[in-house]
C-alpha positions as CSV (number, residue, x, y, z in Angstrom):
1,M,0.0,0.1,-0.1
2,I,1.1,3.5,-0.9
3,G,-1.1,5.3,1.6
4,K,-3.2,8.1,1.4
5,E,-0.7,10.9,2.1
6,D,1.8,9.8,-0.7
7,V,-0.9,8.9,-3.1
8,L,-2.6,12.2,-3.0
9,K,0.9,14.1,-2.9
10,L,1.8,12.4,-6.1
11,L,-1.4,13.1,-7.9
12,K,-1.1,16.9,-6.7
13,R,2.2,17.2,-8.0
14,V,1.2,16.1,-11.5
15,L,-1.9,18.3,-11.2
16,E,0.6,21.3,-10.7
17,R,1.8,20.7,-14.5
18,V,-1.4,20.2,-16.3
19,P,-2.3,22.4,-19.3
20,G,-6.1,22.4,-18.5
21,P,-8.9,20.9,-16.4
22,T,-7.8,17.5,-15.5
23,E,-8.7,14.6,-13.1
24,L,-6.6,11.7,-12.1
25,V,-7.8,8.4,-10.9
26,L,-5.4,5.9,-9.1
27,I,-6.6,2.3,-8.7
28,G,-4.3,-0.5,-7.6
29,G,-2.7,-2.7,-5.1
30,R,-1.5,-6.3,-4.2
31,N,-3.2,-9.6,-4.7
32,E,-2.1,-12.9,-3.5
33,L,-3.4,-16.2,-4.9
34,T,-3.4,-19.7,-4.0
35,R,-4.6,-22.3,-6.3
36,Y,-5.1,-26.1,-5.6
37,T,-6.6,-29.2,-7.4
38,K,-6.6,-32.9,-6.4
39,S,-6.2,-31.8,-2.9
40,Q,-2.9,-30.3,-3.5
41,I,-1.7,-26.7,-3.6
42,H,0.0,-26.2,-7.1
43,Q,0.4,-22.6,-7.3
44,N,1.1,-19.5,-5.0
45,V,1.4,-16.2,-6.9
46,A,1.5,-12.6,-5.9
47,S,1.2,-9.5,-7.9
48,Q,1.2,-5.7,-7.5
49,D,0.0,-3.2,-9.9
50,Y,-1.3,0.4,-10.3
51,T,-3.0,2.2,-13.0
52,V,-3.6,6.0,-13.2
53,Y,-6.4,7.2,-15.4
54,V,-6.3,10.7,-16.8
55,K,-9.4,12.5,-17.7
56,A,-8.5,15.6,-19.8
57,V,-11.3,18.2,-20.3
58,D,-11.4,20.6,-23.2
59,G,-14.8,22.5,-23.0
60,K,-17.2,19.6,-23.7
61,R,-14.6,17.2,-25.1
62,I,-13.0,14.6,-23.1
63,G,-9.8,12.6,-23.6
64,V,-8.7,9.5,-21.6
65,A,-5.3,8.0,-21.4
66,R,-3.6,5.9,-18.6
67,T,-0.4,4.6,-17.4
68,N,1.0,2.1,-14.8
69,R,4.2,4.0,-13.9
70,L,3.8,5.8,-10.7
71,D,6.2,8.8,-11.3
72,V,5.5,12.3,-12.0
73,D,7.0,12.3,-15.5
74,A,5.3,9.3,-16.7
75,I,1.8,10.5,-15.5
76,S,2.5,13.8,-17.1
77,K,3.1,12.3,-20.5
78,A,-0.4,10.5,-20.1
79,V,-1.7,13.8,-19.1
80,D,-0.4,15.3,-22.6
81,K,-1.8,12.4,-24.4
82,A,-5.2,12.7,-22.9
83,H,-5.4,16.5,-23.6
84,G,-4.2,15.8,-27.2
85,M,-6.9,13.4,-27.5
86,A,-9.7,15.8,-26.1
87,R,-9.1,18.1,-28.8
88,H,-10.0,15.7,-31.6
89,Q,-13.2,14.3,-29.7
90,P,-16.8,15.1,-30.4
91,E,-18.6,17.4,-27.9
92,N,-20.6,15.8,-25.3
93,P,-23.4,18.3,-24.4
94,Y,-24.3,16.4,-21.2
95,F,-20.9,16.5,-19.7
96,P,-21.2,18.8,-16.5
97,G,-17.7,19.5,-15.8
98,L,-15.4,18.3,-13.2
99,L,-16.6,17.9,-9.7
100,G,-15.2,20.2,-7.0
101,P,-14.4,19.2,-3.2
102,S,-16.9,16.9,-1.6
103,S,-17.5,15.0,1.5
104,Y,-18.5,11.4,1.9
105,T,-20.1,9.2,4.4
106,P,-17.4,7.0,5.8
107,S,-17.7,3.1,5.0
108,E,-15.3,0.5,6.8
109,T,-13.6,-1.3,3.8
110,Y,-10.2,-1.9,5.0
111,F,-9.4,-4.9,7.4
112,P,-5.6,-5.4,8.1
113,S,-6.0,-9.1,8.9
114,T,-7.0,-9.8,5.3
115,P,-3.7,-8.9,3.6
116,A,-2.0,-10.4,6.6
117,F,-3.5,-13.7,5.7
118,G,-0.2,-14.9,3.9
119,P,0.5,-18.2,1.9
120,E,1.4,-20.1,5.1
121,R,-1.9,-19.4,6.8
122,R,-3.9,-20.3,3.8
123,A,-1.8,-23.4,3.5
124,E,-2.8,-24.2,7.0
125,V,-6.4,-23.9,6.2
126,L,-6.5,-25.7,3.1
127,K,-4.6,-28.7,4.8
128,E,-7.5,-29.0,7.1
129,V,-10.0,-28.8,4.3
130,F,-8.2,-31.4,2.2
131,A,-8.1,-33.7,5.1
132,K,-11.8,-33.4,6.0
133,A,-12.7,-34.2,2.2
134,G,-10.3,-37.0,2.2
135,E,-12.1,-38.7,5.1
136,H,-14.8,-39.2,2.5
137,G,-12.7,-40.1,-0.3
138,F,-13.1,-36.7,-2.1
139,E,-10.7,-34.3,-3.7
140,V,-10.7,-30.5,-3.4
141,A,-9.9,-27.8,-6.1
142,G,-10.3,-24.2,-6.1
143,S,-8.5,-20.9,-5.4
144,F,-7.9,-18.7,-2.2
145,S,-7.1,-15.0,-2.8
146,V,-6.6,-12.0,-0.6
147,S,-6.0,-8.4,-1.7
148,E,-5.8,-4.8,-0.8
149,V,-6.4,-2.1,-3.1
150,E,-6.5,1.7,-2.7
151,I,-8.4,4.2,-4.9
152,A,-7.6,7.9,-5.1
153,I,-8.9,10.8,-7.0
154,A,-7.8,14.3,-7.4
155,N,-8.6,17.1,-9.9
156,T,-7.8,20.8,-10.8
157,E,-11.1,21.8,-9.2
158,G,-9.8,20.9,-5.8
159,L,-11.5,17.4,-5.4
160,E,-9.6,14.8,-3.5
161,A,-10.8,11.5,-2.4
162,Y,-9.2,8.3,-1.0
163,Q,-10.4,4.9,0.2
164,P,-8.4,1.7,0.9
165,A,-10.2,-1.7,0.6
166,T,-9.5,-5.4,1.2
167,S,-11.1,-8.7,0.2
168,A,-10.6,-12.5,0.6
169,E,-12.3,-15.0,-1.7
170,V,-12.2,-18.6,-1.4
171,G,-13.7,-21.4,-3.3
172,F,-13.9,-25.2,-2.8
173,V,-15.0,-27.4,-5.6
174,V,-15.4,-30.9,-4.1
175,T,-15.3,-34.0,-6.4
176,S,-16.2,-37.7,-5.9
177,K,-16.0,-40.5,-8.4
178,E,-19.8,-39.6,-9.3
179,G,-20.3,-36.0,-8.7
180,M,-19.1,-32.4,-7.5
181,S,-20.2,-29.7,-5.5
182,R,-19.0,-26.3,-5.0
183,A,-19.0,-23.5,-1.9
184,D,-17.5,-20.0,-2.1
185,A,-17.2,-17.1,0.4
186,Y,-16.2,-13.6,0.0
187,S,-15.6,-10.9,2.7
188,P,-13.7,-7.8,3.1
189,D,-12.5,-9.3,6.5
190,V,-10.9,-12.8,6.0
191,D,-11.7,-13.5,9.7
192,R,-15.4,-13.6,9.1
193,I,-15.0,-16.7,6.8
194,D,-15.8,-20.0,8.6
195,F,-13.4,-22.1,6.4
196,M,-14.5,-25.6,7.9
197,A,-18.3,-24.8,7.8
198,L,-17.8,-23.7,4.1
199,A,-15.9,-27.1,3.5
200,E,-18.5,-29.1,5.4
201,R,-21.3,-27.7,3.2
202,A,-19.4,-28.6,-0.1
203,I,-18.7,-32.0,1.2
204,S,-22.1,-32.8,2.3
205,R,-23.4,-31.8,-1.0
206,C,-20.8,-33.8,-2.9
207,A,-21.9,-36.9,-1.1
208,L,-25.6,-36.3,-2.1
209,D,-24.5,-35.8,-5.8
210,R,-24.8,-39.5,-7.0
211,D,-26.8,-41.6,-8.9
212,R,-28.4,-38.9,-11.0
213,I,-31.6,-39.1,-12.8
214,E,-33.0,-37.0,-15.5
215,L,-35.9,-34.7,-14.8
216,P,-38.1,-34.0,-18.1
217,P,-38.5,-30.4,-19.3
218,G,-41.2,-28.2,-17.7
219,E,-42.2,-25.9,-15.1
220,Y,-41.1,-26.6,-11.7
221,T,-40.9,-25.2,-8.0
222,V,-37.3,-24.2,-7.7
223,I,-35.2,-23.2,-4.7
224,L,-32.5,-20.8,-5.9
225,E,-29.5,-20.9,-3.5
226,P,-27.5,-17.4,-3.1
227,A,-24.8,-18.3,-5.8
228,C,-27.7,-18.6,-8.6
229,L,-29.2,-15.2,-7.5
230,A,-25.8,-13.7,-7.6
231,E,-25.3,-14.6,-11.1
232,V,-28.7,-13.2,-12.0
233,M,-28.0,-9.8,-10.2
234,R,-24.7,-9.5,-11.9
235,W,-26.5,-9.7,-15.3
236,L,-29.4,-7.2,-14.2
237,A,-26.5,-4.7,-13.3
238,F,-25.8,-4.2,-16.8
239,T,-29.1,-4.8,-18.4
240,A,-31.5,-3.2,-16.1
241,F,-30.2,-1.0,-13.3
242,G,-27.6,1.0,-15.0
243,S,-27.7,4.3,-16.8
244,E,-26.9,3.1,-20.3
245,A,-29.5,0.3,-20.4
246,F,-32.1,2.8,-19.0
247,L,-31.4,5.7,-21.4
248,S,-31.0,3.4,-24.5
249,G,-34.4,2.0,-23.6
250,Q,-32.9,-1.6,-23.1
251,S,-33.9,-2.0,-19.5
252,F,-37.3,-3.2,-18.3
253,L,-37.4,0.0,-16.2
254,A,-37.2,2.4,-19.2
255,G,-40.5,4.1,-19.4
256,A,-41.7,2.1,-16.6
257,L,-40.8,3.6,-13.5
258,G,-43.6,3.4,-10.9
259,E,-45.1,0.3,-12.4
260,R,-45.2,-3.1,-10.9
261,S,-42.5,-5.6,-12.4
262,M,-42.2,-8.2,-9.6
263,G,-43.9,-9.5,-6.6
264,E,-44.7,-7.4,-3.3
265,N,-41.9,-9.6,-1.4
266,I,-39.1,-8.4,-3.7
267,T,-37.0,-5.2,-2.8
268,I,-33.6,-4.6,-4.6
269,Y,-31.4,-1.7,-3.8
270,D,-27.7,-0.5,-3.9
271,S,-26.0,0.5,-0.7
272,A,-22.4,0.9,-0.1
273,W,-23.1,0.7,3.9
274,E,-24.5,-2.8,4.1
275,P,-23.2,-4.9,7.0
276,G,-20.9,-7.4,5.9
277,A,-20.7,-6.2,2.1
278,P,-19.4,-2.6,2.4
279,G,-18.5,-0.5,-0.6
280,L,-16.5,2.7,-1.6
281,P,-18.3,5.9,-0.4
282,F,-17.8,7.6,-3.7
283,D,-17.5,6.7,-7.3
284,F,-15.0,7.0,-9.9
285,E,-15.9,10.6,-10.4
286,G,-15.6,11.5,-6.7
287,T,-19.3,11.8,-6.4
288,P,-20.6,10.8,-3.0
289,R,-22.5,7.5,-3.1
290,K,-26.3,7.3,-2.5
291,E,-28.4,4.5,-1.5
292,V,-30.7,3.7,-4.4
293,V,-33.7,1.7,-4.2
294,L,-34.2,0.0,-7.4
295,I,-37.2,-2.2,-6.9
296,E,-39.3,-1.4,-4.0
297,K,-41.8,-4.2,-2.9
298,G,-42.1,-5.2,-6.6
299,I,-42.6,-1.4,-7.9
300,N,-40.0,-0.1,-10.3
301,R,-38.2,2.8,-8.5
302,G,-35.1,3.8,-10.1
303,V,-31.6,3.3,-11.7
304,V,-28.3,4.4,-10.9
305,F,-26.5,7.6,-12.6
306,D,-23.1,9.1,-13.0
307,R,-22.9,12.9,-13.4
308,T,-23.1,12.8,-17.4
309,S,-26.0,10.4,-17.6
310,A,-27.8,12.2,-14.8
311,A,-27.6,15.4,-16.8
312,K,-29.0,13.8,-19.8
313,A,-31.9,12.2,-17.8
314,K,-32.6,15.5,-16.1
315,T,-31.8,14.2,-12.7
316,E,-29.2,13.9,-9.8
317,P,-26.3,11.7,-10.0
318,T,-26.1,8.8,-7.5
319,G,-22.5,8.4,-7.3
320,H,-22.1,5.0,-9.5
321,G,-19.7,6.4,-12.2
322,G,-17.1,4.0,-13.3
323,P,-13.3,4.6,-14.1
324,P,-12.5,7.0,-16.9
325,G,-13.3,5.8,-20.4
326,S,-15.5,3.0,-19.0
327,P,-17.9,1.8,-21.6
328,W,-20.5,0.5,-19.0
329,G,-21.8,4.0,-17.9
330,A,-23.2,4.1,-14.3
331,I,-23.8,0.7,-12.8
332,P,-24.8,-0.5,-9.1
333,W,-21.7,-1.5,-7.2
334,N,-23.2,-3.0,-4.2
335,L,-26.4,-4.7,-5.0
336,C,-28.7,-6.2,-2.3
337,M,-31.8,-8.3,-2.1
338,A,-33.8,-7.5,0.9
339,P,-34.2,-10.5,3.2
340,G,-37.1,-12.5,4.1
341,D,-38.1,-14.3,7.2
342,S,-37.3,-18.1,6.5
343,T,-34.2,-20.1,6.8
344,P,-32.8,-22.0,3.9
345,E,-33.7,-25.3,6.0
346,D,-37.3,-24.0,6.3
347,I,-37.7,-23.3,2.6
348,I,-36.6,-27.0,1.6
349,S,-38.7,-28.5,4.3
350,S,-41.9,-26.5,3.0
351,C,-41.2,-27.8,-0.6
352,K,-43.5,-30.6,-1.6
353,R,-42.0,-31.1,-4.9
354,G,-39.5,-29.1,-6.6
355,V,-35.8,-28.8,-7.8
356,L,-32.7,-27.4,-5.4
357,V,-30.2,-25.7,-7.7
358,T,-26.9,-24.6,-6.0
359,H,-25.4,-22.8,-8.9
360,F,-25.8,-21.2,-12.6
361,H,-23.4,-21.7,-15.3
362,Y,-23.1,-20.1,-18.6
363,V,-25.8,-17.6,-18.0
364,N,-26.8,-15.4,-21.0
365,G,-28.9,-12.4,-19.9
366,Y,-29.2,-10.7,-23.2
367,L,-31.9,-12.8,-24.7
368,D,-34.7,-10.0,-24.1
369,T,-33.6,-7.4,-21.5
370,K,-37.2,-5.8,-21.6
371,R,-38.3,-9.0,-19.9
372,A,-35.1,-9.7,-18.2
373,L,-35.2,-13.1,-20.2
374,M,-32.2,-15.0,-19.3
375,T,-30.8,-18.7,-20.0
376,G,-28.2,-20.9,-18.4
377,M,-27.5,-24.3,-17.0
378,T,-27.4,-25.8,-13.5
379,R,-24.1,-26.9,-12.2
380,Y,-22.2,-28.1,-9.0
381,G,-25.2,-30.0,-7.6
382,T,-29.0,-29.9,-8.7
383,F,-31.4,-32.0,-6.7
384,L,-35.0,-33.2,-6.4
385,V,-36.8,-32.2,-3.3
386,E,-39.8,-34.2,-2.3
387,E,-42.0,-33.8,0.8
388,G,-39.4,-31.2,2.2
389,E,-36.4,-33.5,1.7
390,I,-33.5,-33.9,-0.8
391,T,-34.3,-37.3,-2.3
392,R,-32.3,-37.5,-5.5
393,A,-29.5,-35.9,-7.5
394,L,-30.6,-34.8,-10.9
395,A,-28.7,-34.4,-14.3
396,N,-27.8,-30.6,-15.0
397,L,-30.7,-28.8,-16.6
398,R,-31.0,-26.1,-19.1
399,W,-33.3,-23.2,-18.0
400,T,-34.9,-20.2,-19.8
401,E,-36.9,-17.8,-17.8
402,S,-37.8,-14.0,-17.5
403,M,-36.6,-12.9,-14.2
404,L,-39.5,-10.6,-14.0
405,R,-41.8,-13.5,-14.1
406,A,-39.5,-15.5,-11.8
407,F,-39.5,-12.7,-9.2
408,S,-43.2,-12.3,-9.5
409,N,-43.6,-15.9,-8.2
410,V,-41.3,-16.0,-5.3
411,K,-43.0,-17.9,-2.5
412,A,-40.2,-17.7,0.4
413,I,-37.1,-15.8,0.9
414,S,-34.5,-16.5,3.5
415,R,-33.4,-14.3,6.4
416,D,-29.7,-15.1,6.1
417,R,-27.9,-13.4,2.9
418,V,-24.5,-14.3,1.2
419,A,-22.1,-11.8,-0.3
420,Y,-20.2,-12.4,-3.5
421,P,-17.8,-10.2,-5.5
422,L,-19.1,-8.0,-8.2
423,F,-17.0,-6.2,-10.7
424,G,-13.8,-6.6,-8.7
425,I,-14.4,-3.9,-6.0
426,G,-18.0,-4.1,-5.5
427,S,-20.4,-6.8,-4.0
428,V,-23.7,-8.5,-4.3
429,L,-25.6,-9.6,-1.2
430,V,-28.4,-12.1,-1.8
431,P,-30.7,-14.8,0.1
432,T,-31.9,-18.2,-0.9
433,V,-35.5,-18.2,-2.6
434,M,-38.2,-20.4,-3.7
435,I,-40.0,-19.7,-6.9
436,E,-43.0,-21.5,-8.3
437,G,-43.4,-22.1,-12.1
438,F,-39.7,-21.9,-13.1
439,T,-39.0,-23.2,-16.7
440,F,-36.6,-25.9,-17.5
441,T,-36.1,-26.6,-21.2
442,G,-33.6,-29.4,-21.5
443,V,-31.3,-31.9,-19.6
444,Q,-27.6,-32.0,-20.2
445,R,-26.4,-35.3,-21.3
446,E,-22.5,-35.9,-21.2
């Protein structure tokens, strides 16, 4: 870590040289990764990298350049390049200029214990997990990473912002001679991850994944575990809740704010201050983040905006802009689905007959974005539930479903929610849900 004082000092030294309105965004840090397969660690790697993005302004024209060298001369060369590019860009009539000094609501995103969790400690955890799986004759594959990053912004209008963040991600893919399962955990604080509970969950599900039978295509009650919803929410971030999808008319929210699109028990929002899944208090333009309700009890309420898209939509920015030059526009960085009042065990025990899905795979969310129509496969454990109990393992299934329809037929939502990473520095926080009438269109035959 470079640290707030030194980072901002560097950026301000560069700004002293710039020929016109300029904004600098520094993103980078250190990542350590342990990979393993067949219950053996086969790789430990560590990398450190920083990128400085330069946004140069010439009236309503913007040029963007970047460098991964952290010295004044190198960044100044990128500044000159960006200003040269800006002179040849078309005007953007909605660009409001650079933001001046702002204040931010603090969020706790940095935990020193996470980057301190080195390769020896990761190996100690994995040794226990491998031994536990070995008691059942199973093997474990996956990866375990810890990282620390820092984000700093400074511009010629006097804006300064800085935030460090940490993250830990671990995944266990447990395999037997007949089946497989997967369990993942993500947290900014590695000490919050219960590694053995995670491993035991994967092991127990792998033990159930045997003697698979085929289920004919049709509509079924389905229990989607959090990993499935995390994948759906990642797609909705692009196709529904972001400024580009909304302004281009591709989002189901376009022209439909205030209308009902989902069931009354569905609320989806973006918040950087959710316990267990904190986010940056500002976006990559230095705009203070706001909590944004996207779906409220099934009613379409809003989308997220950066400063330019907000001007185009004649509304206020919400603090969700991406790095300079990003093609995404504004997107939600910390998506959350509101919890319900059940436990995952309650949901399974209440199901008369249905399909329990642990993970989605190969999801495509572009089929019909106005209906949030998606398709994908199940993976890492798909099970038949009968009379409240898991009775059989199923062959993986192809599904095609409108998530508007699916989220209009949710019959139960768990209290507990699980966090997953989103776009590198964000997160998605989702529960387990039970849905009626979910459409499976085919069976995977290997």
